[in-house]
N, C-alpha and C positions, 0 to 999 in steps of 0.2 A: 788626554793627549800629552805626549812627552814634551818637555821644554825644547829639546833638540828639534822636534817636529815643528813647534811653534816658530822657532827661530828660522828654520829652513823655509817655512811657508810665508813669512812676513816680508812684504815688499818695502815697508818703512819701519822706522823705530817705534817702539811701543813702551809704555811704562810698566814696570813691575814693582811690587811693594814688599816690604819686609816688616813684620809685626813681632812684638815680643809677647809671649804668653802672659796672661794676667796673673797678678798675685792671687793667692787663695782667698776666697771670700767674694770675689766678683762672680756674678751669675752669667750664664750663657747669653741671655738676652742683652746684658750690659756689654759683653764682649762684642756681640754682633752689631750693636748700636755704635760702638766705637769705630768700626770699619765701614759702616754704612756710607759715610760721605765719600769714600773712595770708589764706590761701585758705580757712581755716575760716569766714571771714565772707563768702565769695562776693562779692568786689568786682566791680562791674559793669565796671570798666576800670582799667588801670594805666598811668600816665604814665611815660615814660622820658625823662630829661633828655638834652640834647645839649651837648657840650663842644667848643669851638673848638680846632682844632689850632694849635699855635704853633711858632715856629722859633727856633733859636739859631745864632749864628755861632761857628765854631771855627777857631782859628788853626792852619794847617798848618805843616809843617817849613820850607817856603820863605818863611814869613812872611805868606802870603796867607790870606784868610779864606773859608771855605766855609759855605754855608747848609744846615742840617740840620733835618728835620721832627721835632717832639716830639709824639708821640701816646701819652698816658699811659693812656687808657681805651679799652675796647671800644666800638665805635660803637653808637649808639642803635638802628639798624636791626638789627644782629646780636643785640642784647639782646631786641628785640621778637620776632625769629624764634625765639630760644631759649624765651621764655615761651610762645609759641604752640605750640611742639612738645610741651608737656606739659599746659598748662592751657587750659580752655575759658573764656577771658576776653579781652575786647577790649584791645588795646594802643594807646596814644596816644603816638607819638614826638614829641619836640619838634624843631622845625626853626628854625634861627637864621639871621639875615642874615649875620653875621660869618663870614668865612673862605671864602665860596663866591660864585661868579658866578651870575647868573640862569640860565645854561645848566646849571651844576652843580647848582643847586637842582632844575631840571627832571629831571635824571638821577636825583636822589634820589627824586623823586616817582614816577618810573618803577619804581624798586626797591620802593617801598612798595606801589604798585599791583600789582606782580608777586606780592607776598606776600599780597595781599588785605587790606591795611590801608587803611582810608579815613577815619581820624581823625588829626588833626594839631593840635598846639599851635604857633602861629606867634609867634616872639619875635624882637626885634632881637638880643638877646644882649649879653653884657658886653664891656667893653674888654679887650684883651689886656694882658699885663704891660708896664708902661712908658707906656701911653696914659692921658692925662687925659680924653679924650673919644673916643667911639666913632668909628672910621674904617671906612667900608665898603670892601669889596674892590672894586677896579676892575671894573666890569661887574656888580656885585652890587647889593643893595638897601640903602638907607640907613635906612629906617624899617620897623617891623613892618607898618604899613598897606600899604606897597608889596609886602611879602612876601605879605600876605593877598591882595592883588590878583593876584599871580603864581600863587598856589595856586588861587585861585578860577577863573582862566582856564584851568587845566589840564583837558584833556579825556581824555587817555589814548587808547589805540587803540580803533577802532570795534569790533573783535572783543571786547575786554575789556568795553566798555560794554554790548554785547549780552548777554554772558555774565552780567552783573550786573543785567540788566533796566533799564538806564539809558536814559531818553529823551534827546533832543538837548539839552533845556534843564535836565536834572537836574544838580544839583551833584555833582561826583565825590567831593570830600573834605568832611568836616565839620571846621570850623576853630574851635579855641579860641584865645583870646588872654589875655595877662596884664594885671592891673591893680594899682594901688597905693593902698589905702585911705588911707594917710598921704602920698601923692603920691610920684612918682618923684623921686629926688634931683636930677635935672637940670631938673625943671620949676620955674618960679618960684613957682607956687601951685597949689592943688588944682583950681581952675577950668580953668586951662590944661591940666593933666594930663588932666582928664575930657574936654576938647575933643579932645585927642589920642586918647583912648580911643574916642571916638565916630567918629573917622576910621577906626579899625580895624574897628569894627562896620559902618560905612557901606561899607567896602571888601568886606565879606562875612563877617565873623566871626559864628559861630553862638552862641557863649556865652563867658563870661568866668570866669577863675579869679583870685582875689585873691592877692596876696602875704600871707604870714603876718601876723597881728596878735594882740595879747594883751588887747585891750579890745573887747568886742563892740559897744559904742556907736560905735566908729570905723567898723566895718563897716556898721551900720545907717544912720549918717549918710551914708556914702559911697554906699550904694544909693539913698538918697533923692535925693542930688544927681545921680546918674546918671539916675534916672528923670525928674527935672526937666529934664535936658539932652536928653531924647529917646532915651535908651538903653533899649531894651525887652527885650533878650535876657537869658537867665538869668545871674545873677551868683553864682558858687559861692564860698563862703568857704574860705580856706586856713588850716590850723592846723598848728602844730608845738609839741609839749610841750618845755619847758625841762628840762634834766636835770643841768646842772653850773653852778657858780658863775661860771665863766669866761664862759659864754654871756651873762651880764648886760651885759658890755662888748663881746663879739665880735659878737653878733647885731645890736644897734643900729648898730654901725659898718658891718657888712657889708651890711645891708638897709635902712638909713636909716629906722628905726622906733623907736617908744617902747615901753618896758615899764612897766606901771603901778606906781605907788609901792608899793601894797600887796604886789604880787608881789615887787618888788625888796626890800622890807623883810623879808619872810618868808624869802626865799632868803639874804639877808645874815645873818640870825640863824642859819641852818642851814649856813653855808658850810663848816664843818669836818666835816660828815657827808654823805658821798656818797649814802647811802640816803635821808636826810631831804630832800636837794635833789631827788633823783629823785622822791620821793613828792609834794613840793610842786608840782613842775612838772606831774606827771601829773594830779594832782587839779585843778589850775587849768585845764588843757586839757579835762578831762572836764566841768567846770562850763561852760566856753565851749561845748562841743559840745552839751550838753543844752539850753542856752539858745537856741542857733541853731536846733536842731530844733524847739523849742517855738515859735519865731517863723516857722516854715514855710519854711526854706531848702530849695532843691531837692536839695542834696547837701552833703556836707562833705568837703573835699579835705585829705589828710594828707601833709605833707612828712616822709617817713620817714628820710631821710638815712642809710640803711643800718642803721637800728635797728628792731627789731620788738617788743621787750618792752613798752615804754610804749604804743606804738600799739595793740597787741593788747589790752592792758588797757582802754584807752579804748573800743575797738570793742566789747569784751565788755560794758562798762557801758552804752554808749549805743545799740547797735544789736541 
């Protein structure tokens, strides 16, 4: 089932989850065991992030340099297939512009269609190490809006479309895109960022998932501005509970966002107690989640980052 259909058919908010593909060396069973705690809550779908392959140059004995692929994680498509082999849950792989040509993207779409996956989150992706600004792959997409257009134009084989009951004008993939309630760090202002978001929606995106935030007013204000700009698709809030003192500096730097003074103050007071920090972060995120549900959000998206204990506590309390 497409995420757009799940959203349209749900009478109340539900949780969705995002996981990161494991590092190479982890087995399929170990991966599935790591997400087993979440299945108690019957998530409607699980997002699987995508990570761009990188390269390094190594000096050979003759003094020359050779280029070598660095692939540290299992692919998102492989992870999706593993999840589908055990659980009756929709999977939503992320697809990024960086590292692939348009033709290679189409090949990835063929693989997803082969597996029966018809949900995708389309993202530009981050810069690779050493880049100050994103550089598209020659022959690839520069912006997420272009990627959305490419996915939307995908038709698949006529045999597959018939097997899925798709008419000629039916959309093959349901497409989600990302948004930044506190604006993307490259955007000069929130208005410009929302205009860029509208381009993604106009290109064919079906729904939006926000970056994490720690003040719900930021989300509510963002949604209001999006609606005023003519964006009408569902906007799903993304949450992540803090759990360590280090995250007070790491997360704002990595994701270009603010952490409220009250939360910062409470975690600073408890900085010498791991359990107290964990509890403060979990309770804050629980409070956020309950408030969002009370305000009628369609779903709440959780960035699990490979952790299950705090997320399952929040799910148990809120859903």
